[in-house]
C-alpha positions, 0 to 999 in steps of 0.5 A: 461632711468628707473628704477626698484624697486631695482636700485631706492632703490640702488640709495636712498641709495648712495644719503643717503650715500653721505648725511651722509658724506657731514653732517659730514664733516660739523660738524667735518670740517667746515672752513669759515674764511680762504682764500676767506671766509671772503671777499665772506661773507662781499661781500654778507652781503654789498649786502645784508643789503646796497645794495651796491656789496663791502666792507669798503675802508679807512672806506667807503662803497666802490663799487667793481668789484674785483669777479664777484657776482654769489656766493655772490649772493647764499650768499646773499639769503641763509642769506635771507631766512636761517638767517646771518651763514656759517652753512646755505651757507653748507646746501644748499651746500650740497644739490647743491652737491647733485644734482651735483651728479646725474647730473653725474650720468646722464653725465654717462649714456650718455657715455654708450651703452644704454642697461648698462646705469643703471647699468653705472648711479648707480655706478656713484652716488655712486661714486660721492656721497663718493667722499671725494674731491668734498664733502669735499667743501660743508663743506667750503665757497667758490666758488667749489661747486657751480662751479662744479654743474654748470659746471657739469650741461653744460656739461650734456647739451652740451652732449644732443646737440650729440656733436660729431654727424654730424647730430646736424650741418644739422638742427636746431633741437639742437638750444635751447640746444645750446643757453641753454648750453651757458646760464648755462656756462654764470651763471659758469662764473659769479661764477668763471671766467674761466667756458668759457673753457668748451666751448672752449672745445667743440669748439675745438671738433667741429673744429676737427670733423666738419671742412669742408666748408659745415659745416661751416655755421652751425658751425659760428650759433653754435659758435653764440648760445654759445656765446650769450647764455654766454653774457646774464647772464654777461650783468647785471654784465657788466652794473653795472661796466660800471654806477658804476666804470665807466669801462668795466670790463667784467668779474673780474681784475685777480689778483683782486688790489684795486684802486692803488694797482699794480699786482706783474707782477715780483714776479709771473713772478719769482715763474714762473721759480720754484715753483710747490709744494703747501706748497711752495704756503703757504711759499712764495706766500701767505705771500707776503705783510703780513708775512716776506719771509724767505730765509730759506723756498725757495728752492734751485731750485729756484736759478741757482747760489750763485750770484742769491740767493744773488740778491734775499736773499737782495731784501726779506731783503729790503721786510721784513723790509717794508713787502710792495713789492716795484714797484722796488723790483717787477721789480728787481725779474721780471728780474731774471725770465727773465734771468731764462727763457731765460737760461733755457726755457724749465724749464719755460714753459715745465718742471714747468708746467709738475710738476704742473700738478701733484701737481693739480692732485696727491695730497692728497687734505687735504688743507681744513683738519687738517692734513699734507699731508705728508708721506715721509720719511714714518717711521718719519711719522708713528710714529710721528703722525699715524693717520694723515698719516693714513688719508692721505695714505687713500685720496691720495690711493682714489684719484688714484683710482678714477683717474685710474678708469676713465682712465680705464672708458675712454678706455672703452668708446673711442668710444661712443659720448662725450667722446673726449669733457669731455677729451679735457676739462680735458687737457685743464682745467689743462693746463690752470692753470698750464701756466696761474695760479701762484698757483698751488691749488689742487681745480683747478681741481675739476671742472673736477671730474665731467667728471673724475667720469663719465668716472670711472663709464664706467669701470661698463659697461664691468663688466659681460657683453659681448655686442658690442662695444659702437660704434655698440650698439650707431649706433644701436639706432641712426639707431632705433631712425632715423626709421620712 
């Protein structure tokens, strides 16, 4: 794919616009002291200064495995070069995110008919550069920016293997690409442990498309190459945990508990029967073992009867006295969760996950911004804080436009190689975070945004165009490439 002078100027303008947006966000809305940010910074600082990947426990610097080391490694590298400043991390993340915009443009071009790749790539570059939802995370010390980049890069490598082409199973020509895809996902796993979902999506597509007896040996070879690639970056971390902590821990504990602590499984099971709004995460889940939990903040949908509400009220009255959820209290909440699920199984296993998926995808995404994210009731919100209302509405519209374009682009690109892979990954990641993760945080689907933006850009492949369907164009290209 080559660019003429006008296209290059357009691409440069998109990158500069993206740079300006990210510099503005870092200067105006930096976040380095909330959530997991201080923890990541402390891990990186202790690792850099003392050679110990850990933090103080009872006054003693202790090795831990509570977080995989990929993101603290980036922070430590930035601190070693640019000084111990959160702004230096954000500056590095700006560069990483701009690189992600370029990768997204290449993904979009890979989906488009050959004669329209440049147009689609430029459209994707502009959308990615100006997307406020991914750009916003360059201004916070969290894993999202790096994970999005590695996920996008792995997606591009997988698309370059001709993922949906049977020809890829008949030769060794793409061996290095499969192995490289596994390596990139392995590094992504060291940043966010759920990154291998990308390979599960690829495996699902391959099995559906190519599951025939004659293909099974080649499928086994591909899966082995992917597994070896993923394992290679992770092995040093596994060896460290075995040597230092004397435990088999390939990633990190799911609930990041310290020695002697326990995971509140009963509490989590109870919230899984009713919690789907992001505001309830702030009011309930993130207060556990830290602040009082008020019964007034728990919505009526959390109770099936006045008697059940009284049981929960009694548990939290005891909790609020100590600000520590005991095992007995946790088990009592687990019993209530079991009863609620037995009573209405579709609520726990279908209705709540569906509602959580709406939270993940149709949120104003203002969690890092000093805005409420509230639009209702319209008149009250407009009168109380007009600026807050306008920003929230603008972000809701921007999110809706990007998703609408992606849906239209997915339909346009439905016959292009790789289309099914992107959709399966989006659906798989959404399903995973609505079923297995207790807090529906909108940031969890940002790793899907490279695919969403690449699909959205496909709308530009039909503007003022009377070309034949994408399948015909791709077939012509493959025939030309295979010709002597």
